[in-house]
C-alpha positions as CSV (number, residue, x, y, z in Angstrom):
1,M,4.3,-14.0,29.6
2,L,4.5,-12.2,26.2
3,R,1.2,-12.4,25.7
4,Q,0.0,-10.9,29.3
5,W,2.6,-8.0,28.1
6,W,1.0,-7.1,24.9
7,T,-2.5,-7.6,26.9
8,R,-1.6,-5.1,29.3
9,R,0.2,-2.5,26.5
10,Y,-3.5,-2.8,24.7
11,V,-5.6,-2.2,27.6
12,A,-3.2,0.6,28.8
13,M,-3.4,2.0,25.3
14,C,-7.3,1.8,24.9
15,A,-7.6,3.5,28.3
16,K,-5.9,6.4,26.6
17,G,-8.3,7.0,23.8
18,E,-5.7,5.9,21.3
19,A,-7.5,2.7,20.3
20,G,-7.8,3.6,16.5
21,M,-6.8,6.2,13.7
22,T,-8.5,9.8,13.9
23,T,-10.0,11.2,11.1
24,A,-7.5,13.4,10.2
25,E,-5.1,10.1,9.9
26,Y,-7.5,8.9,8.0
27,A,-7.6,11.5,5.6
28,M,-3.8,11.6,5.4
29,G,-3.3,8.0,4.8
30,T,-5.8,8.3,1.7
31,I,-4.0,11.4,0.5
32,A,-0.7,9.6,0.6
33,A,-2.3,6.4,-1.3
34,C,-3.7,8.5,-4.0
35,A,-0.5,10.2,-4.5
36,F,1.4,6.8,-4.2
37,A,-1.1,5.7,-6.9
38,A,-0.5,8.9,-9.2
39,V,3.1,8.2,-9.1
40,L,2.8,4.5,-10.1
41,Y,0.4,5.5,-12.7
42,K,2.9,7.7,-14.2
43,V,5.9,5.4,-14.0
44,V,3.6,2.3,-15.8
45,T,2.5,4.9,-18.7
46,S,5.7,6.4,-19.5
47,G,7.1,5.5,-22.5
48,G,9.8,2.9,-21.4
49,V,8.2,0.9,-19.2
50,S,5.1,0.8,-21.3
51,G,7.3,-0.6,-23.9
52,A,8.6,-3.1,-21.8
53,L,5.7,-4.2,-20.5
54,E,3.9,-4.7,-24.0
55,S,7.0,-6.7,-25.2
56,V,6.9,-9.0,-22.0
57,I,3.2,-9.4,-22.8
58,G,3.7,-10.0,-26.4
59,Q,6.5,-12.7,-25.8
60,A,4.3,-14.4,-23.5
61,L,1.2,-14.7,-25.8
62,D,3.5,-15.7,-28.6
63,A,5.1,-18.2,-26.6
64,R,5.1,-21.9,-28.3
65,F,4.2,-24.9,-26.1
């Protein structure tokens, strides 16, 4: 029953020509992903986070088994 509902919904959506993203939607998605990557890069390379990451990696490498 649920599968039939989804099938009818998909067919109706495809009939309207909205089966995928348009070029503008791809462009906006790409810009958003790049902006998120830039913010994440800035956060990771900041002094506090960079020091914390170096500390964690150093402790992991100096661990005794």
